[in-house]
C-alpha positions as CSV (number, residue, x, y, z in Angstrom):
1,M,-10.4,5.5,21.7
2,M,-10.1,9.1,20.4
3,L,-6.6,10.1,19.2
4,P,-5.1,13.5,20.2
5,P,-6.3,16.1,17.6
6,T,-2.8,16.9,16.2
7,P,-2.6,18.3,12.7
8,R,-1.5,14.9,11.4
9,V,-4.5,13.2,13.0
10,L,-6.9,15.9,11.8
11,F,-5.6,15.5,8.3
12,L,-5.8,11.7,8.3
13,R,-9.4,12.0,9.6
14,Q,-10.1,14.1,6.5
15,L,-8.5,11.4,4.3
16,V,-10.4,8.6,6.0
17,G,-13.7,10.6,5.5
18,A,-12.9,11.1,1.8
19,I,-12.1,7.4,1.3
20,R,-15.3,6.3,3.1
21,R,-17.4,8.6,1.0
22,D,-15.8,7.6,-2.3
23,A,-15.2,3.9,-1.9
24,S,-17.9,1.3,-2.2
25,A,-19.4,-0.3,0.9
26,G,-18.0,-3.6,2.4
27,R,-14.4,-4.6,2.2
28,V,-12.1,-1.7,1.1
29,V,-8.5,-1.9,0.0
30,V,-6.4,1.3,0.2
31,A,-2.9,1.5,-1.4
32,V,-0.3,4.0,-0.2
33,D,2.3,4.6,-2.7
34,S,5.2,5.0,-0.3
35,G,7.9,5.6,-2.9
36,S,11.1,3.7,-3.7
37,G,13.8,3.9,-1.1
38,G,16.6,2.1,-2.8
39,G,15.0,-1.3,-3.2
40,G,12.2,-1.0,-0.8
41,A,9.4,1.3,0.4
42,T,10.4,4.5,2.3
43,S,10.0,4.5,6.1
44,G,7.9,7.7,5.9
45,G,5.5,5.9,3.6
46,V,5.2,2.9,6.0
47,A,4.6,5.3,8.9
48,F,1.9,7.1,6.9
49,A,0.1,3.8,6.1
50,D,0.4,2.7,9.7
51,D,-1.2,6.0,11.0
52,L,-3.9,5.8,8.3
53,A,-4.9,2.3,9.5
54,V,-5.0,3.7,13.2
55,V,-7.3,6.5,12.2
56,F,-9.6,4.0,10.4
57,R,-9.8,2.1,13.6
58,E,-10.6,5.3,15.5
59,A,-13.6,5.7,13.1
60,G,-14.8,2.3,14.1
61,V,-13.7,0.4,11.0
62,G,-11.7,-2.8,11.5
63,S,-8.4,-2.2,9.7
64,F,-5.6,-4.4,8.7
65,R,-2.0,-3.6,7.5
66,A,0.2,-5.2,4.8
67,S,3.1,-4.2,2.7
68,L,4.0,-5.1,-0.8
69,G,7.5,-5.7,0.5
70,S,6.1,-8.9,2.2
71,F,5.4,-10.2,-1.3
72,H,8.8,-10.1,-2.9
73,N,10.2,-12.7,-5.3
74,S,13.4,-14.5,-4.3
75,R,16.8,-13.1,-5.1
76,A,17.4,-16.2,-7.2
77,F,14.4,-15.4,-9.3
78,R,15.2,-11.8,-9.6
79,S,18.8,-12.4,-10.8
80,R,18.0,-15.3,-13.1
81,L,18.9,-13.2,-16.1
82,G,21.9,-11.5,-14.7
83,P,22.7,-8.7,-12.2
84,E,19.6,-6.8,-11.2
85,T,19.1,-3.5,-12.9
86,P,16.6,-0.8,-11.8
87,E,14.4,-1.8,-14.7
88,A,14.6,-5.5,-13.8
89,Y,13.8,-4.7,-10.3
90,Y,10.7,-2.8,-11.4
91,R,9.7,-5.8,-13.6
92,D,10.5,-8.7,-11.4
93,A,10.9,-7.7,-7.7
94,Y,7.4,-8.6,-6.6
95,D,5.2,-11.7,-6.7
96,Y,1.8,-10.3,-7.6
97,V,0.3,-13.7,-8.2
98,A,0.9,-14.5,-4.5
99,L,-0.4,-11.1,-3.5
100,R,-3.7,-11.7,-5.2
101,R,-4.0,-15.4,-4.2
102,V,-3.4,-15.1,-0.5
103,L,-4.3,-11.5,0.3
104,L,-6.4,-9.5,-2.1
105,D,-8.8,-12.1,-3.5
106,P,-9.7,-13.8,-0.2
107,F,-9.9,-10.4,1.6
108,R,-12.6,-9.3,-0.9
109,L,-14.6,-12.5,-0.5
110,G,-15.7,-11.4,2.9
111,G,-17.3,-13.8,5.3
112,S,-15.0,-16.3,6.9
113,A,-12.5,-16.4,4.1
114,G,-9.0,-16.3,5.5
115,F,-6.3,-14.0,4.1
116,Q,-2.5,-13.7,4.6
117,T,-0.9,-10.3,5.0
118,A,2.7,-11.6,4.3
119,A,4.1,-14.3,2.1
120,F,7.8,-13.6,1.9
121,D,10.6,-12.4,4.2
122,V,12.9,-10.4,1.9
123,V,15.7,-10.2,4.5
124,R,15.9,-13.9,5.0
125,D,15.0,-14.5,1.3
126,Q,12.5,-17.1,2.1
127,A,8.8,-17.7,2.3
128,V,7.1,-17.1,5.7
129,E,4.9,-19.4,7.6
130,A,1.3,-18.9,6.7
131,R,-0.8,-16.9,9.2
132,W,-4.4,-16.7,8.2
133,L,-6.6,-13.9,9.4
134,T,-10.3,-13.1,9.1
135,A,-12.2,-9.8,9.2
136,G,-15.6,-8.3,9.6
137,Q,-17.8,-7.4,6.6
138,D,-16.8,-3.7,6.5
139,A,-13.0,-4.1,7.1
140,V,-10.4,-2.0,5.4
141,L,-6.9,-3.2,4.3
142,V,-4.2,-0.5,4.1
143,I,-1.3,-1.7,2.0
144,D,1.8,0.3,1.4
145,G,4.8,-0.2,-0.9
146,E,6.5,0.4,-4.1
147,F,4.8,0.5,-7.5
148,P,1.1,0.0,-6.5
149,L,-0.1,2.2,-9.4
150,R,1.6,0.2,-12.1
151,P,-0.9,-0.6,-14.8
152,S,-1.4,-4.3,-13.7
153,L,-2.3,-3.3,-10.2
154,R,-4.3,0.0,-10.4
155,R,-7.7,-1.7,-10.4
156,E,-7.0,-3.7,-7.3
157,W,-7.5,-0.7,-5.1
158,N,-10.7,1.0,-4.0
159,A,-8.6,4.0,-3.3
160,S,-4.9,5.0,-3.6
161,V,-2.8,7.6,-1.9
162,L,0.4,8.9,-3.6
163,L,2.9,10.6,-1.3
164,V,4.3,13.2,-3.7
165,D,7.4,13.9,-1.6
166,A,8.6,10.2,-1.7
167,P,11.3,9.3,-4.3
168,Q,10.1,7.2,-7.2
169,A,12.0,4.9,-9.5
170,A,12.3,6.3,-13.0
171,A,11.1,3.0,-14.7
172,Y,7.9,3.3,-12.6
173,V,7.2,6.9,-13.3
174,E,7.7,6.3,-17.1
175,D,5.5,3.2,-17.2
176,A,2.8,4.1,-14.7
177,H,2.5,7.9,-14.3
178,P,1.4,7.4,-10.7
179,A,0.4,11.1,-10.1
180,E,-2.2,10.8,-12.8
181,F,-3.9,7.8,-11.4
182,A,-3.7,8.1,-7.7
183,S,-7.1,8.8,-6.0
184,Y,-5.5,11.3,-3.6
185,L,-2.2,13.2,-3.6
186,V,-0.6,14.0,-0.3
187,D,2.5,16.0,0.6
188,D,4.0,14.3,3.7
189,S,7.4,16.1,3.6
190,E,6.6,17.5,7.0
191,P,5.1,14.4,8.8
192,S,3.6,16.4,11.6
193,H,1.7,18.6,9.1
194,P,0.7,16.6,6.0
195,R,-1.3,18.4,3.4
196,W,-3.1,17.9,0.1
197,A,-1.0,18.2,-2.9
198,P,-2.3,19.9,-6.1
199,R,-2.6,18.0,-9.3
200,E,-0.6,19.3,-12.2
201,G,-2.6,20.7,-15.1
């Protein structure tokens, strides 16, 4: 089904075209750095990732959505050394071992390997019941959230999008320099008219 050609849809089609040209064939993982909205991804970043996945589907590519927020560590783990500071949140908020084990690694295997797009409910502070999915050989996974361009995760993505208008945690910026490593920089401050953002320097 063709989407109405709004400025947002037209821009996202350009972005999908660029990712499909630049990324390798087969399973593709796209990260959307949706900023840090006070202990979670910003709603604008989530909406951008949702819409990007829809435009991939419009292009005939099977697409799946996930959020880093569904791979949190428990509150008990995060507070084991005392009250959580912004630096401690950046260091300990997410369970990247689970992210790789149940989502990224099996998604890349292709074939009939099952993958899980969520492992933890941060509101209930408990693990979620496993729901395993499968996908076609040329599927794309769009995953949004905080800190996807941290040094330990950068190589997990075939492509990454940084929303330059989204607020970022200071510890993340100092450690990861996300604007230097993102594949694409996007200004989504006016969601109806997103646009490419220039790189500094």
